[in-house]
C-alpha positions as a printed NumPy array, in Angstrom:
array([[ 21.912, -11.008,  21.22 ],
       [ 20.487, -13.372,  23.777],
       [ 19.562, -12.425,  27.429],
       [ 22.853, -13.809,  28.675],
       [ 24.886, -11.44 ,  26.468],
       [ 22.793,  -8.347,  27.279],
       [ 23.129,  -9.512,  30.829],
       [ 27.103,  -9.811,  30.708],
       [ 27.429,  -6.428,  28.794],
       [ 25.185,  -4.499,  31.187],
       [ 27.137,  -6.052,  34.281],
       [ 30.507,  -5.084,  32.723],
       [ 29.337,  -1.589,  31.896],
       [ 27.984,  -0.935,  35.239],
       [ 30.473,  -3.096,  37.242],
       [ 27.786,  -4.479,  39.481],
       [ 25.345,  -7.374,  39.214],
       [ 21.996,  -7.201,  37.088],
       [ 19.779,  -7.705,  40.247],
       [ 21.3  ,  -4.678,  41.889],
       [ 20.932,  -2.562,  38.765],
       [ 17.213,  -3.594,  38.33 ],
       [ 16.674,  -2.903,  42.135],
       [ 17.851,   0.512,  41.532],
       [ 15.91 ,   1.322,  38.589],
       [ 12.817,  -0.372,  39.583],
       [ 12.623,   0.188,  43.303],
       [ 14.605,   3.155,  44.191],
       [ 13.88 ,   5.132,  40.989],
       [ 10.668,   3.854,  40.149],
       [ 10.995,   3.803,  36.525],
       [  8.649,   2.032,  34.208],
       [  9.446,  -0.42 ,  31.546],
       [ 10.085,   2.206,  28.787],
       [ 12.237,   4.39 ,  30.871],
       [ 14.106,   1.769,  32.549],
       [ 14.805,   0.092,  29.13 ],
       [ 16.195,   3.421,  27.586],
       [ 18.127,   3.978,  30.61 ],
       [ 19.995,   0.615,  29.888],
       [ 19.945,   0.956,  26.29 ],
       [ 17.939,  -2.662,  25.795],
       [ 14.779,  -3.786,  24.319],
       [ 11.784,  -3.295,  26.335],
       [ 10.835,  -6.743,  26.259],
       [ 14.434,  -7.949,  27.726],
       [ 13.959,  -5.29 ,  30.594],
       [ 10.238,  -6.637,  31.386],
       [ 11.601, -10.222,  31.238],
       [ 14.388,  -9.097,  33.733],
       [ 12.238,  -7.194,  35.869],
       [  9.603, -10.234,  36.077],
       [ 12.53 , -12.678,  36.807],
       [ 13.908, -10.436,  39.739],
       [ 10.375,  -9.967,  41.021],
       [ 10.537,  -6.143,  40.783],
       [  7.316,  -5.488,  39.268],
       [  4.925,  -3.533,  41.742],
       [  2.456,  -6.202,  42.306],
       [  5.233,  -8.825,  42.942],
       [  6.728,  -6.415,  45.662],
       [  3.472,  -6.001,  47.103],
       [  2.648,  -9.503,  47.228],
       [  6.154, -10.403,  48.724],
       [  6.033,  -7.763,  51.438],
       [  2.287,  -9.005,  52.343],
       [  3.182, -12.568,  52.532],
       [  6.346, -11.4  ,  54.835],
       [  4.106,  -9.297,  57.008],
       [  1.601, -12.411,  57.454],
       [  4.552, -14.638,  58.403],
       [  5.787, -12.256,  60.834],
       [  2.457, -11.583,  62.622],
       [  0.738, -14.805,  62.536],
       [  2.494, -16.474,  65.371],
       [  0.148, -15.345,  68.056],
       [  0.897, -16.35 ,  71.475],
       [ -1.863, -18.541,  73.439],
       [ -2.539, -15.533,  75.651],
       [ -3.063, -13.106,  72.704],
       [ -5.409, -15.826,  71.002],
       [ -7.254, -16.095,  74.206],
       [ -7.656, -12.027,  74.402],
       [ -8.611, -12.109,  70.526],
       [-11.47 , -14.748,  71.36 ],
       [-12.586, -13.093,  74.613],
       [-13.   ,  -9.672,  72.911],
       [-14.695, -11.057,  69.834],
       [-17.29 , -12.907,  72.242],
       [-17.889,  -9.852,  74.381],
       [-18.908,  -7.496,  71.671],
       [-21.479, -10.177,  69.955]])
């Protein structure tokens, strides 16, 4: 079977999208590749491929979270930037 066939079979069995199913397994239940593939009844290689494709590996989740935090925190106002600069200069 090809990945598309596995995908359609799993989505029809669970009656939800593959992304939601993998989110539940990888993020909420925190199952590894072996446990997750056994739960879905598919080959481990297929599970690992999908987990990587939907970015549910631990490293990918951490990286995405870090980037989001940097984007949210990178916009300092001019006054905040001056305060940081003054603080750093006064301690030297």
